[in-house]
MIZA-542551 format. One record per residue: x, y, z of N, C-alpha, C in turn; residue number from 0. Coordinates in nm, 4 decimals, always signed. Each point is the difference from the previous one (the first is absolute). Layout:
<atoms>
+----------+----------+----------+----------+----------+----------+----------+----------+----------+------+
!   n_east !  n_north !     n_up !  ca_east ! ca_north !    ca_up !   c_east !  c_north !     c_up ! zanu !
+----------+----------+----------+----------+----------+----------+----------+----------+----------+------+
!        X !        Y !        Z !        X !        Y !        Z !        X !        Y !        Z !  NUM !
...
+----------+----------+----------+----------+----------+----------+----------+----------+----------+------+
</atoms>
This chain:
<atoms>
+----------+----------+----------+----------+----------+----------+----------+----------+----------+------+
!   n_east !  n_north !     n_up !  ca_east ! ca_north !    ca_up !   c_east !  c_north !     c_up ! zanu !
+----------+----------+----------+----------+----------+----------+----------+----------+----------+------+
!  +2.0819 ! +13.9571 !  +5.7922 !  -0.0072 !  +0.1136 !  +0.0909 !  -0.0198 !  +0.1274 !  -0.0832 !    0 !
!  -0.0893 !  +0.0857 !  +0.0433 !  -0.0267 !  +0.1245 !  -0.0718 !  +0.1176 !  +0.0966 !  +0.0161 !    1 !
!  +0.0122 !  +0.0931 !  -0.0947 !  +0.1068 !  +0.0994 !  +0.0087 !  -0.0135 !  +0.0834 !  +0.1270 !    2 !
!  -0.1224 !  +0.0324 !  +0.0367 !  -0.0227 !  +0.0760 !  +0.1229 !  +0.0542 !  -0.0765 !  +0.1213 !    3 !
!  -0.0230 !  -0.1300 !  +0.0049 !  +0.0510 !  -0.0834 !  +0.1100 !  +0.1521 !  -0.0085 !  -0.0036 !    4 !
!  +0.0576 !  -0.0067 !  -0.1201 !  +0.1464 !  -0.0037 !  -0.0143 !  +0.0602 !  +0.1297 !  +0.0540 !    5 !
!  -0.0591 !  +0.1120 !  -0.0362 !  +0.0504 !  +0.1300 !  +0.0464 !  -0.0059 !  +0.0064 !  +0.1524 !    6 !
!  -0.1159 !  -0.0299 !  +0.0546 !  -0.0171 !  +0.0083 !  +0.1452 !  +0.0958 !  -0.0929 !  +0.0738 !    7 !
!  +0.0125 !  -0.1243 !  -0.0438 !  +0.0878 !  -0.0942 !  +0.0708 !  +0.1469 !  +0.0399 !  -0.0139 !    8 !
!  +0.0401 !  +0.0520 !  -0.1162 !  +0.1389 !  +0.0433 !  -0.0193 !  +0.0327 !  +0.1175 !  +0.0904 !    9 !
!  -0.0912 !  +0.0957 !  +0.0100 !  +0.0221 !  +0.1157 !  +0.0866 !  +0.0036 !  -0.0423 !  +0.1466 !   10 !
!  -0.0905 !  -0.0889 !  +0.0387 !  -0.0028 !  -0.0492 !  +0.1384 !  +0.1274 !  -0.0772 !  +0.0340 !   11 !
!  +0.0410 !  -0.0897 !  -0.0884 !  +0.1205 !  -0.0800 !  +0.0238 !  +0.1252 !  +0.0879 !  +0.0059 !   12 !
!  -0.0004 !  +0.1082 !  -0.0764 !  +0.1137 !  +0.0919 !  +0.0005 !  -0.0014 !  +0.0961 !  +0.1175 !   13 !
!  -0.1064 !  -0.0029 !  +0.0803 !  -0.0108 !  +0.0899 !  +0.1140 !  -0.0121 !  +0.1459 !  -0.0402 !   14 !
!  -0.0559 !  +0.0252 !  -0.1176 !  -0.0113 !  +0.1368 !  -0.0503 !  -0.1282 !  +0.0659 !  +0.0484 !   15 !
!  +0.0099 !  +0.1291 !  +0.0262 !  -0.1177 !  +0.0777 !  +0.0378 !  -0.0770 !  +0.0343 !  -0.1265 !   16 !
!  -0.1312 !  -0.0168 !  +0.0050 !  -0.0824 !  +0.0348 !  -0.1156 !  -0.1435 !  +0.0266 !  +0.0435 !   17 !
!  -0.0684 !  +0.0732 !  -0.0861 !  -0.1433 !  +0.0241 !  +0.0163 !  -0.0672 !  -0.0453 !  -0.1283 !   18 !
!  -0.1120 !  -0.0648 !  +0.0162 !  -0.0768 !  -0.0420 !  -0.1163 !  -0.1021 !  +0.1086 !  -0.0301 !   19 !
!  -0.0056 !  +0.0401 !  -0.1257 !  -0.0923 !  +0.1060 !  -0.0437 !  -0.0932 !  -0.0576 !  -0.1055 !   20 !
!  -0.0928 !  -0.0814 !  +0.0421 !  -0.0928 !  -0.0632 !  -0.0931 !  +0.0602 !  -0.1269 !  -0.0582 !   21 !
!  -0.0755 !  -0.0619 !  -0.0857 !  +0.0426 !  -0.1265 !  -0.0588 !  +0.1255 !  +0.0164 !  -0.0846 !   22 !
!  +0.1039 !  -0.0743 !  +0.0355 !  +0.1216 !  -0.0041 !  -0.0805 !  +0.0851 !  +0.1242 !  +0.0023 !   23 !
!  -0.0194 !  +0.0904 !  +0.0949 !  +0.0811 !  +0.1233 !  +0.0080 !  +0.0663 !  +0.0059 !  +0.1371 !   24 !
!  +0.1332 !  +0.0005 !  -0.0019 !  +0.0778 !  -0.0004 !  +0.1234 !  +0.0985 !  +0.1166 !  -0.0006 !   25 !
!  +0.0038 !  +0.0717 !  +0.1110 !  +0.0972 !  +0.1073 !  +0.0211 !  +0.1032 !  -0.0554 !  +0.0978 !   26 !
!  +0.1200 !  -0.0237 !  -0.0486 !  +0.1044 !  -0.0706 !  +0.0744 !  +0.1112 !  +0.0966 !  +0.0390 !   27 !
!  +0.0532 !  -0.0166 !  +0.1205 !  +0.1150 !  +0.0777 !  +0.0453 !  +0.1200 !  -0.0927 !  +0.0067 !   28 !
!  +0.1002 !  +0.0285 !  -0.0849 !  +0.1230 !  -0.0781 !  -0.0018 !  +0.1039 !  +0.0737 !  +0.0842 !   29 !
!  +0.0567 !  -0.0645 !  +0.1015 !  +0.0994 !  +0.0671 !  +0.0847 !  +0.1346 !  +0.0084 !  -0.0706 !   30 !
!  +0.0710 !  +0.1112 !  +0.0201 !  +0.1301 !  +0.0174 !  -0.0627 !  +0.1032 !  +0.0501 !  +0.0971 !   31 !
!  +0.1167 !  +0.0320 !  -0.0525 !  +0.1077 !  +0.0534 !  +0.0828 !  +0.0362 !  +0.1425 !  -0.0416 !   32 !
!  +0.0220 !  +0.0233 !  -0.1273 !  +0.0309 !  +0.1354 !  -0.0480 !  -0.1291 !  +0.0805 !  -0.0136 !   33 !
!  -0.0963 !  -0.0580 !  -0.0664 !  -0.1355 !  +0.0561 !  -0.0076 !  -0.0760 !  -0.0789 !  +0.1059 !   34 !
!  -0.0391 !  +0.0630 !  +0.1061 !  -0.0509 !  -0.0724 !  +0.1153 !  -0.1167 !  -0.0932 !  -0.0324 !   35 !
!  -0.0815 !  +0.0393 !  -0.0962 !  -0.1080 !  -0.0879 !  -0.0444 !  -0.0379 !  +0.0358 !  -0.1421 !   36 !
!  -0.0492 !  -0.0990 !  -0.0712 !  -0.0506 !  +0.0201 !  -0.1351 !  -0.1443 !  -0.0457 !  -0.0025 !   37 !
!  -0.0883 !  +0.0914 !  -0.0354 !  -0.1420 !  -0.0327 !  -0.0097 !  -0.0301 !  -0.0510 !  -0.1400 !   38 !
!  -0.0744 !  -0.1082 !  -0.0053 !  -0.0186 !  -0.0721 !  -0.1243 !  -0.1447 !  -0.0469 !  -0.0133 !   39 !
!  -0.0591 !  +0.0221 !  -0.1163 !  -0.1330 !  -0.0527 !  -0.0298 !  +0.0148 !  -0.1308 !  -0.0758 !   40 !
!  -0.0735 !  -0.1006 !  +0.0404 !  -0.0143 !  -0.1245 !  -0.0746 !  -0.1461 !  -0.0079 !  -0.0412 !   41 !
!  -0.0254 !  -0.0170 !  -0.1300 !  -0.1375 !  +0.0012 !  -0.0486 !  -0.0234 !  -0.1203 !  -0.0907 !   42 !
!  -0.0928 !  -0.0825 !  +0.0419 !  -0.0454 !  -0.1134 !  -0.0800 !  -0.1157 !  +0.0504 !  -0.0849 !   43 !
!  +0.0307 !  +0.0430 !  -0.1222 !  -0.1020 !  +0.0565 !  -0.0880 !  -0.0695 !  -0.1057 !  -0.0827 !   44 !
!  -0.0929 !  +0.0435 !  -0.0828 !  -0.0772 !  -0.0933 !  -0.0837 !  +0.0879 !  -0.0729 !  -0.1012 !   45 !
!  +0.1006 !  +0.0680 !  -0.0528 !  +0.0809 !  -0.0576 !  -0.1071 !  +0.1470 !  -0.0166 !  +0.0353 !   46 !
!  +0.0460 !  +0.0635 !  +0.1058 !  +0.1418 !  -0.0079 !  +0.0355 !  +0.0191 !  +0.0282 !  +0.1483 !   47 !
!  +0.1132 !  -0.0426 !  +0.0496 !  +0.0438 !  +0.0325 !  +0.1351 !  +0.1000 !  +0.1134 !  -0.0142 !   48 !
!  -0.0145 !  +0.1044 !  +0.0815 !  +0.0934 !  +0.1119 !  -0.0102 !  +0.0559 !  +0.0377 !  +0.1364 !   49 !
!  +0.1177 !  +0.0596 !  -0.0051 !  +0.0684 !  +0.0484 !  +0.1192 !  +0.0443 !  +0.1430 !  -0.0295 !   50 !
!  -0.0150 !  +0.0873 !  +0.0998 !  +0.0440 !  +0.1393 !  -0.0144 !  +0.0534 !  +0.0475 !  +0.1342 !   51 !
!  +0.1238 !  +0.0500 !  -0.0013 !  +0.0639 !  +0.0456 !  +0.1231 !  +0.0572 !  +0.1396 !  -0.0196 !   52 !
!  -0.0324 !  +0.0889 !  +0.0932 !  +0.0574 !  +0.1343 !  -0.0015 !  +0.1449 !  -0.0087 !  +0.0473 !   53 !
!  +0.0920 !  +0.0637 !  -0.0746 !  +0.1421 !  -0.0011 !  +0.0367 !  +0.0420 !  +0.1357 !  +0.0548 !   54 !
!  -0.0184 !  +0.1058 !  -0.0763 !  +0.0307 !  +0.1346 !  +0.0520 !  -0.0678 !  +0.1056 !  -0.0857 !   55 !
!  -0.0080 !  +0.1192 !  +0.0580 !  -0.0667 !  +0.1091 !  -0.0710 !  +0.0874 !  +0.0507 !  -0.1139 !   56 !
!  -0.0559 !  +0.0880 !  -0.0775 !  +0.0687 !  +0.0591 !  -0.1153 !  +0.1311 !  +0.0630 !  +0.0463 !   57 !
!  +0.1096 !  -0.0297 !  -0.0702 !  +0.1283 !  +0.0596 !  +0.0379 !  -0.0037 !  +0.1524 !  -0.0119 !   58 !
!  +0.0766 !  +0.0647 !  +0.0876 !  +0.0102 !  +0.1459 !  -0.0034 !  +0.0947 !  +0.0479 !  -0.1094 !   59 !
!  +0.0956 !  -0.0847 !  -0.0352 !  +0.1061 !  +0.0421 !  -0.0922 !  +0.0529 !  -0.1205 !  -0.0770 !   60 !
!  +0.0818 !  +0.0271 !  -0.1009 !  +0.0698 !  -0.1017 !  -0.0789 !  -0.0947 !  -0.1100 !  -0.0500 !   61 !
!  -0.1140 !  +0.0441 !  -0.0525 !  -0.1036 !  -0.0930 !  -0.0458 !  +0.0529 !  -0.1001 !  -0.1022 !   62 !
!  +0.0736 !  +0.0467 !  -0.0992 !  +0.0500 !  -0.0896 !  -0.1048 !  +0.0882 !  -0.1099 !  +0.0586 !   63 !
!  +0.0823 !  +0.0345 !  +0.0986 !  +0.0869 !  -0.1007 !  +0.0621 !  -0.0817 !  -0.1011 !  +0.0801 !   64 !
!  -0.1038 !  +0.0467 !  +0.0688 !  -0.0869 !  -0.0916 !  +0.0745 !  -0.0682 !  -0.0953 !  -0.0969 !   65 !
!  -0.0561 !  +0.0521 !  -0.1093 !  -0.0724 !  -0.0841 !  -0.0941 !  +0.0939 !  -0.0959 !  -0.0723 !   66 !
!  +0.1215 !  +0.0428 !  -0.0289 !  +0.0997 !  -0.0888 !  -0.0599 !  +0.0289 !  -0.1161 !  +0.0951 !   67 !
!  +0.0177 !  +0.0315 !  +0.1291 !  +0.0225 !  -0.1040 !  +0.0998 !  -0.1159 !  -0.0997 !  +0.0001 !   68 !
!  -0.1231 !  +0.0517 !  -0.0009 !  -0.1173 !  -0.0874 !  +0.0036 !  -0.0078 !  -0.0896 !  -0.1230 !   69 !
!  +0.0250 !  +0.0562 !  -0.1174 !  -0.0051 !  -0.0793 !  -0.1226 !  +0.1083 !  -0.1076 !  -0.0014 !   70 !
!  +0.1200 !  +0.0351 !  +0.0447 !  +0.1066 !  -0.0999 !  +0.0050 !  -0.0315 !  -0.1078 !  +0.1033 !   71 !
!  -0.0582 !  +0.0384 !  +0.1092 !  -0.0356 !  -0.0955 !  +0.1064 !  -0.1107 !  -0.0943 !  -0.0463 !   72 !
!  -0.0920 !  +0.0497 !  -0.0829 !  -0.1085 !  -0.0833 !  -0.0503 !  +0.0508 !  -0.1274 !  -0.0674 !   73 !
!  +0.1145 !  +0.0084 !  -0.0636 !  +0.0553 !  -0.1158 !  -0.0710 !  +0.0387 !  -0.1132 !  +0.0947 !   74 !
!  +0.0167 !  +0.0293 !  +0.1281 !  +0.0439 !  -0.1010 !  +0.0964 !  -0.1097 !  -0.0420 !  +0.0982 !   75 !
!  -0.1211 !  +0.0488 !  -0.0194 !  -0.1087 !  -0.0316 !  +0.0927 !  -0.0787 !  -0.1217 !  -0.0475 !   76 !
!  -0.0540 !  -0.0729 !  +0.0954 !  -0.0808 !  -0.1175 !  -0.0288 !  -0.1482 !  +0.0320 !  +0.0197 !   77 !
!  -0.0765 !  -0.0054 !  -0.1078 !  -0.1450 !  +0.0082 !  +0.0101 !  -0.0604 !  +0.1378 !  +0.0206 !   78 !
!  +0.0778 !  +0.0963 !  +0.0416 !  -0.0495 !  +0.1361 !  +0.0212 !  +0.0933 !  +0.0972 !  -0.0723 !   79 !
!  -0.0456 !  +0.1207 !  -0.0165 !  +0.0839 !  +0.1029 !  -0.0612 !  -0.0341 !  +0.1358 !  +0.0609 !   80 !
!  +0.0966 !  +0.0901 !  -0.0098 !  -0.0227 !  +0.1362 !  +0.0473 !  -0.0838 !  +0.0755 !  -0.1011 !   81 !
!  -0.0829 !  +0.0897 !  +0.0534 !  -0.0777 !  +0.0907 !  -0.0821 !  -0.0214 !  +0.1282 !  +0.0798 !   82 !
!  -0.0485 !  +0.1026 !  -0.0670 !  -0.0344 !  +0.1249 !  +0.0683 !  -0.1443 !  +0.0336 !  -0.0323 !   83 !
!  -0.0665 !  +0.0671 !  +0.0944 !  -0.1390 !  +0.0403 !  -0.0253 !  -0.0025 !  +0.1380 !  -0.0644 !   84 !
!  -0.1162 !  +0.0571 !  -0.0128 !  -0.0164 !  +0.1274 !  -0.0721 !  +0.0699 !  +0.1178 !  +0.0674 !   85 !
!  +0.0310 !  -0.0106 !  +0.1296 !  +0.0718 !  +0.1086 !  +0.0677 !  +0.1481 !  -0.0319 !  +0.0186 !   86 !
!  +0.0417 !  -0.1203 !  -0.0400 !  +0.1405 !  -0.0361 !  +0.0070 !  +0.0393 !  -0.0858 !  +0.1193 !   87 !
!  -0.0973 !  -0.0395 !  +0.0846 !  +0.0310 !  -0.0898 !  +0.1110 !  +0.0396 !  -0.1362 !  -0.0551 !   88 !
!  +0.0878 !  -0.0695 !  +0.0702 !  +0.0600 !  -0.1240 !  -0.0488 !  -0.0667 !  -0.1210 !  +0.0658 !   89 !
!  -0.0366 !  -0.0967 !  -0.0836 !  -0.0663 !  -0.1228 !  +0.0448 !  +0.0681 !  -0.1222 !  -0.0615 !   90 !
!  -0.0197 !  -0.1143 !  +0.0639 !  +0.0292 !  -0.1297 !  -0.0597 !  -0.1339 !  -0.0635 !  -0.0327 !   91 !
!  -0.0157 !  -0.0515 !  -0.1214 !  -0.1252 !  -0.0625 !  -0.0407 !  +0.0273 !  -0.1308 !  -0.0727 !   92 !
!  -0.0968 !  -0.0886 !  +0.0062 !  +0.0076 !  -0.1248 !  -0.0737 !  -0.1398 !  -0.0507 !  -0.0286 !   93 !
!  -0.0119 !  -0.0730 !  -0.1085 !  -0.1297 !  -0.0561 !  -0.0397 !  +0.0254 !  -0.1438 !  -0.0442 !   94 !
!  -0.0786 !  -0.0925 !  +0.0527 !  +0.0236 !  -0.1423 !  -0.0204 !  -0.1296 !  -0.0705 !  -0.0366 !   95 !
!  +0.0121 !  -0.1071 !  -0.0770 !  -0.1152 !  -0.0848 !  -0.0257 !  -0.0439 !  -0.0627 !  +0.1313 !   96 !
!  -0.1271 !  +0.0025 !  +0.0279 !  -0.0507 !  -0.0507 !  +0.1288 !  +0.0419 !  -0.1447 !  +0.0227 !   97 !
!  +0.0016 !  -0.0797 !  -0.1057 !  +0.0321 !  -0.1420 !  +0.0129 !  +0.1475 !  -0.0252 !  +0.0299 !   98 !
!  +0.0846 !  +0.1000 !  -0.0176 !  +0.1445 !  -0.0184 !  +0.0242 !  +0.0408 !  +0.0320 !  +0.1434 !   99 !
!  -0.0906 !  +0.0558 !  +0.0794 !  +0.0355 !  +0.0446 !  +0.1345 !  -0.0244 !  -0.1115 !  +0.1019 !  100 !
!  +0.1107 !  -0.0565 !  +0.0463 !  -0.0021 !  -0.1001 !  +0.1064 !  +0.0568 !  +0.0647 !  +0.1255 !  101 !
!  +0.0003 !  -0.0721 !  +0.1096 !  +0.0597 !  +0.0526 !  +0.1236 !  +0.1485 !  +0.0276 !  -0.0207 !  102 !
!  +0.0695 !  -0.0902 !  -0.0681 !  +0.1437 !  +0.0181 !  -0.0265 !  +0.0228 !  +0.1231 !  -0.0873 !  103 !
!  -0.0805 !  +0.0146 !  -0.1044 !  +0.0142 !  +0.1139 !  -0.0907 !  -0.0320 !  +0.1318 !  +0.0708 !  104 !
!  -0.1040 !  +0.0012 !  +0.0806 !  -0.0352 !  +0.1208 !  +0.0739 !  +0.1119 !  +0.0382 !  +0.0966 !  105 !
!  +0.0601 !  -0.0972 !  +0.0643 !  +0.1122 !  +0.0265 !  +0.0891 !  +0.1168 !  +0.0623 !  -0.0771 !  106 !
!  +0.0282 !  -0.0496 !  -0.1199 !  +0.1065 !  +0.0572 !  -0.0842 !  -0.0327 !  +0.1441 !  -0.0383 !  107 !
!  -0.1252 !  +0.0233 !  -0.0377 !  -0.0426 !  +0.1341 !  -0.0410 !  +0.0143 !  +0.0985 !  +0.1162 !  108 !
!  -0.0505 !  -0.0384 !  +0.1172 !  +0.0109 !  +0.0880 !  +0.1171 !  +0.1456 !  +0.0215 !  +0.0386 !  109 !
!  +0.0809 !  -0.1053 !  -0.0111 !  +0.1428 !  +0.0131 !  +0.0288 !  +0.0680 !  +0.0980 !  -0.0942 !  110 !
!  -0.0373 !  -0.0046 !  -0.1278 !  +0.0583 !  +0.0927 !  -0.0965 !  -0.0437 !  +0.1429 !  +0.0260 !  111 !
!  -0.1264 !  +0.0186 !  +0.0332 !  -0.0489 !  +0.1342 !  +0.0330 !  +0.0791 !  +0.0555 !  +0.1180 !  112 !
!  +0.0155 !  -0.0792 !  +0.1032 !  +0.0726 !  +0.0459 !  +0.1184 !  +0.1469 !  +0.0254 !  -0.0309 !  113 !
!  +0.0637 !  -0.0911 !  -0.0706 !  +0.1426 !  +0.0163 !  -0.0325 !  +0.0223 !  +0.1278 !  -0.0802 !  114 !
!  -0.0848 !  +0.0253 !  -0.0981 !  +0.0172 !  +0.1183 !  -0.0844 !  -0.0334 !  +0.1280 !  +0.0761 !  115 !
!  -0.1173 !  +0.0056 !  +0.0619 !  -0.0414 !  +0.1226 !  +0.0698 !  +0.0959 !  +0.0338 !  +0.1129 !  116 !
!  +0.0378 !  -0.0980 !  +0.0785 !  +0.0899 !  +0.0233 !  +0.1134 !  +0.1442 !  +0.0186 !  -0.0469 !  117 !
!  +0.0430 !  -0.0843 !  -0.0915 !  +0.1390 !  +0.0051 !  -0.0456 !  +0.0347 !  +0.1221 !  -0.0822 !  118 !
!  -0.0949 !  +0.0511 !  -0.0775 !  +0.0255 !  +0.1157 !  -0.0866 !  -0.0352 !  +0.1330 !  +0.0657 !  119 !
!  -0.0624 !  -0.0034 !  +0.1158 !  -0.0535 !  +0.1209 !  +0.0623 !  +0.1061 !  +0.1080 !  +0.0217 !  120 !
!  +0.1101 !  -0.0347 !  +0.0665 !  +0.1027 !  +0.1016 !  +0.0277 !  +0.0617 !  +0.0534 !  -0.1286 !  121 !
!  +0.0187 !  -0.0846 !  -0.0995 !  +0.0538 !  +0.0465 !  -0.1282 !  -0.0938 !  +0.1008 !  -0.0632 !  122 !
!  -0.1295 !  -0.0288 !  +0.0015 !  -0.0971 !  +0.0949 !  -0.0555 !  +0.0026 !  +0.1324 !  +0.0755 !  123 !
!  +0.0116 !  -0.0069 !  +0.1324 !  +0.0075 !  +0.1231 !  +0.0792 !  +0.1273 !  +0.0772 !  -0.0307 !  124 !
!  +0.1119 !  -0.0695 !  -0.0102 !  +0.1273 !  +0.0670 !  -0.0302 !  -0.0047 !  +0.0718 !  -0.1340 !  125 !
!  -0.0581 !  -0.0646 !  -0.0997 !  -0.0042 !  +0.0614 !  -0.1324 !  -0.1043 !  +0.1119 !  -0.0044 !  126 !
!  -0.1191 !  -0.0272 !  +0.0468 !  -0.1112 !  +0.0927 !  -0.0211 !  -0.0296 !  +0.0998 !  +0.1094 !  127 !
!  +0.0681 !  -0.0140 !  +0.1164 !  -0.0328 !  +0.0877 !  +0.1129 !  +0.1244 !  +0.0497 !  +0.0746 !  128 !
!  +0.1160 !  -0.0002 !  -0.0644 !  +0.1249 !  +0.0356 !  +0.0675 !  -0.0061 !  +0.1393 !  +0.0629 !  129 !
!  -0.0535 !  +0.0968 !  -0.0696 !  -0.0072 !  +0.1363 !  +0.0542 !  -0.0866 !  +0.0040 !  +0.1256 !  130 !
!  -0.1132 !  -0.0688 !  -0.0020 !  -0.0882 !  -0.0043 !  +0.1170 !  +0.0671 !  -0.0707 !  +0.1173 !  131 !
!  +0.0741 !  -0.1058 !  -0.0288 !  +0.0706 !  -0.0725 !  +0.1058 !  +0.1042 !  +0.0907 !  +0.0635 !  132 !
!  +0.0766 !  +0.0715 !  -0.0821 !  +0.1019 !  +0.0917 !  +0.0525 !  -0.0641 !  +0.1108 !  +0.0842 !  133 !
!  -0.1122 !  +0.0522 !  -0.0470 !  -0.0710 !  +0.1055 !  +0.0730 !  -0.0497 !  -0.0535 !  +0.1350 !  134 !
!  -0.0554 !  -0.1205 !  +0.0003 !  -0.0484 !  -0.0620 !  +0.1237 !  +0.1157 !  -0.0253 !  +0.0963 !  135 !
!  +0.1116 !  -0.0465 !  -0.0523 !  +0.1191 !  -0.0246 !  +0.0824 !  +0.0430 !  +0.1292 !  +0.0685 !  136 !
!  +0.0143 !  +0.1074 !  -0.0785 !  +0.0427 !  +0.1296 !  +0.0544 !  -0.0989 !  +0.0515 !  +0.1042 !  137 !
!  -0.1289 !  -0.0136 !  -0.0256 !  -0.1017 !  +0.0456 !  +0.0930 !  +0.0112 !  -0.0757 !  +0.1323 !  138 !
!  +0.0160 !  -0.1311 !  -0.0087 !  +0.0119 !  -0.0794 !  +0.1220 !  +0.1261 !  +0.0350 !  +0.0776 !  139 !
!  +0.1093 !  +0.0190 !  -0.0686 !  +0.1249 !  +0.0387 !  +0.0661 !  -0.0181 !  +0.1337 !  +0.0700 !  140 !
!  -0.0633 !  +0.0965 !  -0.0651 !  -0.0177 !  +0.1335 !  +0.0572 !  -0.0883 !  -0.0024 !  +0.1251 !  141 !
!  -0.0881 !  -0.0983 !  +0.0111 !  -0.0902 !  -0.0101 !  +0.1146 !  +0.0422 !  -0.1069 !  +0.0998 !  142 !
!  +0.1094 !  -0.0689 !  -0.0281 !  +0.0458 !  -0.1052 !  +0.0900 !  -0.0871 !  -0.1246 !  -0.0040 !  143 !
!  -0.0701 !  -0.0199 !  -0.1102 !  -0.0891 !  -0.1155 !  -0.0167 !  +0.0793 !  -0.1243 !  -0.0397 !  144 !
!  -0.0597 !  -0.1137 !  +0.0185 !  +0.0620 !  -0.1274 !  -0.0344 !  +0.0196 !  -0.0138 !  -0.1512 !  145 !
!  +0.1129 !  -0.0575 !  -0.0368 !  +0.0297 !  -0.0293 !  -0.1400 !  -0.0058 !  -0.1508 !  -0.0262 !  146 !
!  -0.0518 !  -0.0741 !  +0.0952 !  +0.0042 !  -0.1466 !  -0.0058 !  -0.0579 !  -0.0559 !  -0.1300 !  147 !
!  -0.1173 !  +0.0467 !  -0.0405 !  -0.0605 !  -0.0589 !  -0.1199 !  +0.0514 !  +0.0618 !  -0.1300 !  148 !
!  +0.0988 !  +0.0882 !  +0.0098 !  +0.0623 !  +0.0575 !  -0.1197 !  +0.1426 !  -0.0517 !  -0.0209 !  149 !
!  +0.0467 !  -0.0882 !  +0.0865 !  +0.1388 !  -0.0465 !  -0.0078 !  +0.0341 !  -0.0647 !  -0.1338 !  150 !
!  -0.0955 !  -0.0632 !  -0.0655 !  +0.0252 !  -0.0626 !  -0.1301 !  +0.0376 !  +0.1040 !  -0.1056 !  151 !
!  -0.0288 !  +0.1274 !  +0.0285 !  +0.0255 !  +0.1066 !  -0.0964 !  +0.1125 !  +0.0936 !  +0.0439 !  152 !
!  +0.0751 !  -0.0413 !  +0.0994 !  +0.1078 !  +0.0825 !  +0.0544 !  +0.0979 !  +0.0420 !  -0.1091 !  153 !
!  +0.0262 !  -0.0891 !  -0.0926 !  +0.0953 !  +0.0295 !  -0.1076 !  -0.0467 !  +0.1159 !  -0.0902 !  154 !
!  -0.1279 !  +0.0298 !  -0.0003 !  -0.0498 !  +0.1110 !  -0.0807 !  +0.0338 !  +0.1359 !  +0.0606 !  155 !
!  +0.0177 !  +0.0040 !  +0.1313 !  +0.0248 !  +0.1271 !  +0.0680 !  +0.1423 !  +0.0116 !  +0.0537 !  156 !
!  +0.0653 !  -0.1120 !  +0.0172 !  +0.1371 !  +0.0008 !  +0.0494 !  +0.0872 !  -0.0784 !  -0.0973 !  157 !
!  +0.0519 !  +0.0693 !  -0.1021 !  +0.0794 !  -0.0708 !  -0.1004 !  +0.1224 !  -0.0667 !  +0.0628 !  158 !
!  +0.0437 !  -0.1079 !  -0.0647 !  +0.1176 !  -0.0699 !  +0.0494 !  +0.1205 !  +0.0922 !  -0.0033 !  159 !
!  +0.0930 !  -0.0236 !  +0.0951 !  +0.1224 !  +0.0782 !  +0.0030 !  +0.0845 !  -0.0374 !  -0.1203 !  160 !
!  +0.0625 !  +0.0997 !  -0.0643 !  +0.0840 !  -0.0309 !  -0.1149 !  +0.1207 !  -0.0825 !  +0.0430 !  161 !
!  +0.0429 !  -0.0862 !  -0.0882 !  +0.1160 !  -0.0844 !  +0.0271 !  +0.1249 !  +0.0864 !  -0.0042 !  162 !
!  +0.0790 !  -0.0063 !  +0.1053 !  +0.1228 !  +0.0789 !  +0.0059 !  +0.1156 !  -0.0801 !  -0.0575 !  163 !
!  +0.0764 !  +0.0602 !  -0.0897 !  +0.1142 !  -0.0711 !  -0.0589 !  +0.0974 !  -0.0443 !  +0.1097 !  164 !
!  +0.0590 !  -0.1161 !  -0.0214 !  +0.0997 !  -0.0490 !  +0.0953 !  -0.0583 !  -0.0859 !  +0.1111 !  165 !
!  -0.1337 !  +0.0021 !  +0.0174 !  -0.0614 !  -0.0819 !  +0.1037 !  -0.0529 !  -0.1279 !  -0.0649 !  166 !
!  +0.0183 !  -0.1098 !  +0.0665 !  -0.0492 !  -0.1263 !  -0.0542 !  -0.1249 !  -0.0417 !  +0.0742 !  167 !
!  -0.0847 !  -0.0688 !  -0.0719 !  -0.1224 !  -0.0520 !  +0.0616 !  +0.0344 !  -0.1221 !  +0.0840 !  168 !
!  -0.0687 !  -0.0201 !  +0.1133 !  +0.0286 !  -0.1186 !  +0.0821 !  -0.0432 !  -0.1273 !  -0.0687 !  169 !
+----------+----------+----------+----------+----------+----------+----------+----------+----------+------+
</atoms>
């Protein structure tokens, strides 16, 4: 079976949304929970198979802490790694020998992309965009807007109550 056929059948069997952009080029949408979707390119090139997924834009602040997180996380990823482009946007990328990509391997690669992009998303936002999140929270509160999609960041704007001496935890 050709690599192109493996890619197409794996995406179809996984029920993933994708568009084909010429021979061996697929733009795939991976559904998530924290990051609602991760857009990912799969490219069957002349010499290698590659994957590239956008994770988030360049952090507004605490760049060194964001990059430290990414480098430490790279040590635990399978087949892909974090990188940044020339403007600082964050991606997951991987490059594989064409002969090593089977349906099982492609499923593992896509699973890792989704686990990392979705699983690390809120952490990246907390580190690199805390000021913007707080500003958005305050703006929504002032206008009576919904805070539903910001609840994961409530701890950034509403610090925990200090522990009072003499009280025991349940």
